[in-house]
C-alpha positions in Angstrom: -29.3 38.9 -12.3 -27.3 36.5 -10.5 -25.7 39.0 -8.3 -29.5 40.1 -7.2 -30.6 36.7 -6.9 -27.7 35.7 -4.7 -28.6 38.8 -2.1 -32.2 38.1 -2.1 -31.1 34.6 -0.8 -28.8 35.5 1.7 -30.9 38.2 2.7 -34.0 35.9 2.9 -31.2 34.1 5.5 -29.9 36.1 7.0 -31.5 37.0 11.3 -32.8 40.0 11.6 -30.4 42.2 13.5 -27.2 40.6 12.1 -25.2 42.7 9.6 -23.8 39.3 7.8 -24.9 36.4 7.0 -24.2 33.3 10.3 -24.5 30.0 9.3 -25.3 29.4 12.9 -27.7 32.1 13.4 -30.4 31.8 10.3 -34.0 32.4 10.2 -35.7 29.8 11.5 -37.1 27.6 8.6 -34.8 29.0 6.4 -31.2 28.1 5.2 -28.5 27.8 3.3 -28.1 24.6 2.2 -31.8 24.5 1.4 -31.8 27.4 -1.0 -29.0 26.0 -2.8 -30.9 23.2 -3.6 -33.4 24.9 -4.5 -31.6 26.8 -7.0 -30.1 23.4 -8.3 -33.8 21.4 -8.6 -34.4 24.9 -10.4 -31.4 24.1 -12.9 -30.7 28.1 -12.6 -26.8 27.4 -14.0 -25.4 30.4 -14.0 -26.0 31.2 -10.6 -25.3 28.1 -9.2 -21.8 28.8 -11.7 -21.3 32.3 -10.0 -21.3 31.2 -6.7 -18.8 28.5 -7.2 -16.6 30.2 -9.5 -16.9 33.7 -7.7 -18.4 33.4 -4.0 -16.0 32.4 -1.2 -17.1 31.4 2.1 -20.0 29.7 3.2 -22.1 30.8 0.1 -19.3 28.1 -1.9 -18.7 25.4 0.8 -23.0 25.3 0.9 -23.2 24.8 -3.0 -20.9 22.6 -3.1 -22.2 20.5 -0.1 -25.8 20.7 -1.8 -24.3 19.6 -5.3 -22.8 15.7 -4.3 -26.5 15.2 -3.3 -28.1 15.5 -7.2 -27.3 12.8 -9.6 -26.2 13.7 -13.1 -30.3 13.3 -14.1 -30.1 16.5 -13.8 -27.2 16.9 -15.9 -25.1 18.6 -13.7 -22.2 18.9 -17.1 -21.8 22.6 -16.9 -21.0 22.6 -13.6 -18.4 19.9 -13.3 -16.1 22.8 -15.1 -17.2 25.1 -12.4 -15.6 22.6 -9.0 -12.4 22.3 -11.0 -12.0 25.7 -11.1 -13.2 25.8 -7.1 -10.7 22.6 -6.4 -7.7 25.0 -7.9 -8.4 27.7 -6.8 -9.7 27.5 -2.7 -7.8 27.3 -0.3 -9.5 26.4 3.0 -8.5 22.5 3.0 -12.9 21.5 4.1 -14.2 22.8 1.2 -11.6 21.4 -1.2 -12.9 18.2 0.3 -16.3 18.9 0.2 -16.3 19.6 -3.5 -14.1 16.1 -4.5 -16.8 14.0 -2.7 -19.1 16.3 -5.2 -17.1 15.4 -8.0 -16.5 11.6 -6.8 -20.3 10.7 -5.9 -20.9 13.1 -10.2 -18.6 10.3 -11.5 -20.5 7.2 -9.6 -23.1 8.4 -11.2 -22.0 8.6 -14.3 -21.1 11.7 -14.9 -18.3 12.9 -16.9 -15.8 14.2 -14.5 -12.4 13.6 -17.1 -11.5 17.2 -17.2 -11.2 17.1 -13.1 -8.3 14.0 -12.9 -5.3 16.3 -13.0 -6.6 18.6 -10.3 -7.4 15.7 -8.0 -4.1 13.7 -9.0 -2.4 16.5 -7.9 -4.7 16.8 -4.9 -3.3 13.4 -4.0 -0.1 15.1 -3.5 -1.3 17.8 -0.7 0.3 18.1 2.7 -3.2 18.2 4.1 -3.9 14.5 5.0 -7.9 14.8 4.8 -7.2 16.1 1.6 -5.1 13.8 0.1 -7.8 11.1 1.4 -10.6 13.2 -0.1 -8.6 13.1 -3.6 -8.4 9.3 -3.7 -12.1 8.9 -2.6 -13.0 10.4 -5.3 -10.6 8.7 -8.2 -11.6 5.5 -6.9 -15.5 6.7 -7.8 -13.6 7.4 -11.1 -12.2 4.3 -11.6 -9.5 2.7 -14.5 -8.9 5.7 -16.5 -6.8 7.3 -13.5 -4.6 4.4 -12.9 -1.5 5.6 -15.2 -1.7 8.7 -13.2 -1.7 7.4 -9.9 1.0 5.0 -10.5 3.1 8.2 -11.0 2.3 9.2 -7.8 3.4 5.6 -6.8 7.1 6.6 -7.1 6.9 9.9 -5.4 9.6 10.3 -2.8 7.5 11.1 -0.2 6.1 8.1 1.7 2.6 9.5 3.2 1.9 10.4 -0.6 3.4 6.8 -1.9 0.8 4.9 0.6 -2.6 6.7 -0.2 -1.5 6.0 -4.1 -1.2 2.0 -3.0 -4.4 2.4 -1.4 -6.0 4.4 -4.5 -5.2 1.3 -6.5 -5.4 -1.7 -4.3 -9.3 -0.2 -4.3 -9.9 0.1 -7.8 -8.7 -2.9 -8.3 -11.5 -4.5 -5.8 -13.6 -2.1 -7.7 -12.3 -3.4 -11.0 -11.5 -7.0 -11.0 -12.1 -7.6 -14.8 -9.9 -4.9 -16.0 -6.5 -5.6 -17.5 -3.3 -4.8 -15.8 -0.8 -5.4 -18.4 0.5 -2.3 -19.7 0.4 -1.3 -16.1 2.4 -4.4 -14.7 5.9 -3.3 -16.0 4.9 0.4 -13.9 4.3 -1.6 -10.7 7.8 -4.8 -10.6 9.4 -1.0 -11.5 8.4 -0.5 -7.6 8.6 -3.7 -6.2 12.9 -2.9 -7.2 12.9 0.3 -5.5 15.6 0.5 -3.0 12.4 2.2 -0.2 11.4 -1.5 1.5 7.7 0.9 2.0 7.6 1.5 -1.6 8.0 -2.2 -2.3 4.7 -3.1 -0.2 3.1 -0.9 -1.8 3.4 -2.1 -5.1 3.3 -5.7 -3.5 -0.5 -4.9 -2.4 -1.6 -3.7 -5.4 -0.4 -7.3 -6.7 -1.9 -9.1 -4.2 -5.2 -7.7 -5.5 -5.1 -7.9 -9.0 -3.4 -11.4 -8.5 0.6 -12.2 -8.3 0.2 -14.6 -11.6 -0.1 -11.3 -13.7 3.6 -11.1 -12.8 5.5 -12.9 -15.6 9.2 -13.0 -14.3 9.9 -15.5 -11.5 12.5 -13.3 -10.3 10.1 -11.0 -9.2 7.3 -12.9 -8.1 9.8 -14.1 -5.4 10.3 -10.3 -4.7 6.2 -9.3 -4.8 5.8 -12.3 -2.0 9.2 -10.9 0.1 8.1 -7.6 0.0 4.3 -8.1 1.2 5.0 -7.5 5.0 1.3 -7.7 6.6 1.1 -11.6 5.4 3.3 -14.2 5.1 4.0 -15.3 1.6 6.5 -17.3 1.9 4.2 -20.7 1.6 3.7 -20.4 -2.3 7.2 -19.7 -2.9 8.2 -23.3 -1.1 5.3 -25.1 -3.3 7.6 -23.3 -6.6 10.1 -25.1 -5.2 13.5 -25.7 -6.5 13.0 -23.0 -9.6 13.0 -20.2 -6.6 15.9 -21.4 -4.4 18.1 -19.2 -7.2 16.7 -15.9 -6.5 15.7 -16.9 -2.9 19.5 -17.4 -2.4 19.7 -13.4 -4.3 17.4 -12.1 -1.7 19.3 -13.4 1.1 21.8 -10.5 0.7 19.0 -7.9 0.5 19.5 -5.1 3.1 16.1 -5.5 4.4 15.7 -7.8 7.3 12.2 -8.8 6.9 13.4 -9.8 3.2 16.9 -11.7 4.8 14.3 -13.7 7.2 11.4 -14.5 4.6 13.8 -16.1 2.5 15.3 -18.3 5.2 12.2 -19.1 6.3 11.4 -19.9 2.4 14.7 -21.6 1.3 13.5 -24.0 4.5 10.9 -25.0 3.4 11.6 -26.3 0.1 14.7 -27.8 1.7 12.7 -30.1 4.4 9.8 -30.4 1.2 13.3 -31.7 -1.1 13.8 -34.3 1.7 10.1 -35.4 2.6 8.7 -35.8 -0.9 11.4 -36.0 -3.3 13.7 -38.3 -0.6 16.8 -36.3 -2.2 19.0 -35.2 1.3 21.7 -34.2 -1.2 20.0 -31.6 -2.5 18.2 -30.1 0.3 21.5 -29.9 1.7 23.5 -28.3 -1.0 20.3 -25.7 -0.2 21.4 -25.2 3.3 25.1 -25.0 2.8 25.1 -22.6 0.2 22.4 -20.3 2.2 24.9 -20.6 4.9 27.7 -19.5 3.2 26.1 -16.7 1.6 24.8 -15.1 5.0 28.3 -15.7 6.2 29.4 -13.9 3.5 26.6 -10.7 4.2 27.6 -11.0 8.0 31.0 -11.1 7.4 32.2 -7.0 7.9 29.0 -6.3 10.0 30.6 -6.5 13.7 27.7 -4.6 15.3 25.9 -7.2 17.7 22.9 -6.5 16.2 24.1 -7.4 13.0 25.7 -10.6 15.4 22.2 -11.4 16.9 21.0 -11.2 13.3 23.5 -13.8 12.3 23.1 -16.2 15.1 19.4 -16.2 14.7 19.7 -17.6 10.8 22.1 -19.9 11.3 19.9 -21.5 13.8 17.5 -21.8 11.7 19.2 -23.3 9.1 21.3 -25.7 12.0 17.5 -26.8 12.9 16.5 -27.4 9.0 19.6 -29.6 8.7 18.7 -32.3 11.6 15.0 -32.0 10.2 16.8 -33.3 7.0 18.3 -35.8 8.6 15.8 -37.3 10.5 13.6 -37.3 8.3 16.6 -39.4 5.8 17.3 -41.7 8.9 20.5 -40.4 8.9 22.4 -41.2 12.4 23.4 -37.8 13.2 26.1 -38.8 15.1 27.0 -39.8 11.4 26.6 -36.4 8.9 29.3 -34.0 8.2 29.2 -30.7 10.1 28.2 -27.6 8.4 31.2 -25.3 7.3 30.2 -22.7 10.2 29.7 -25.6 12.5 32.7 -27.2 14.7 33.0 -30.7 15.1 31.7 -32.1 18.0 34.2 -34.0 20.0 34.0 -36.6 23.2 34.6 -34.3 25.9 36.9 -36.1 28.6 35.9 -37.4 32.2 35.4 -35.3 34.6 37.7 -36.0 37.6 36.3 -36.6 40.8 38.4 -35.5 44.0 37.6 -37.6 46.6 38.0 -36.3 49.8 40.1 -38.0 52.3 38.6 -37.8 55.6 40.4 -39.1 58.7 39.0 -41.5 61.0 
């Protein structure tokens, strides 16, 4: 019965003289999408499922394209399993992507697409960028129940897949501000400590959406702020002050140049704040001296010119902070103690002036 209906539909849409259906050449007033919409409105689920499960190409594609227009008021429950099957079996990327769009819209309108979550999470790891994007958008529409599965994808070895998982979590966080992330925080903290800086950056971006106050340990909080590359996160660390110093001294040894540079900026800011507001130049200078010692030790075995330039850059910043502290504390610069890495400046002998004696 379903096969006969489908044959009649194809015949109605097929232009006379054509042996096969061509979507670009249909009879005037007829289109395959309109025929599919008529089947859905008539709730002819046997035919709808038959098309999704047993037909490939334009027929299946048109059905998927039409399904995404309809809400769950029409009881699309019987179709969700068929759409999930299409995702599993379909090889054409475009049809897969439209299927995910349909599932996402059904979920947004209140449909239960829980059975499709494993297939959508798997599609998040697809080699095709557009397929990953369609999977991400569908998962965002499904909501918070996909978070544990997406967290696992965040730890994938492929950076492009990690990035898509991170953006998915960001959007879910934006749409669900009242969600309790307590159970998810440990997994995000694990991602913060990954060797790959891009993974740390994606985890930090998620924390930027859900709130850094969700991080219980100060050590992890420091790393989260330093790992967020698209914004300067040093000011919140300066506000934390002395308690953050031990962890910032530790991140000075990071292999990530961006983290080292931001650590220096945060340490300088804390030292200057202590000198300004607490009036404690001893503590402020101790932070600088400890930082310089670690920087010198870190670059001790690095002889390439890039490392030497980095070291020179960081030490110059600490020298500026030292001078700033002394000026603020009204301590004459000529009486300050030189840093270990600074050579004391000796008075230069006066230059000899050779006067040319000219004969008169």
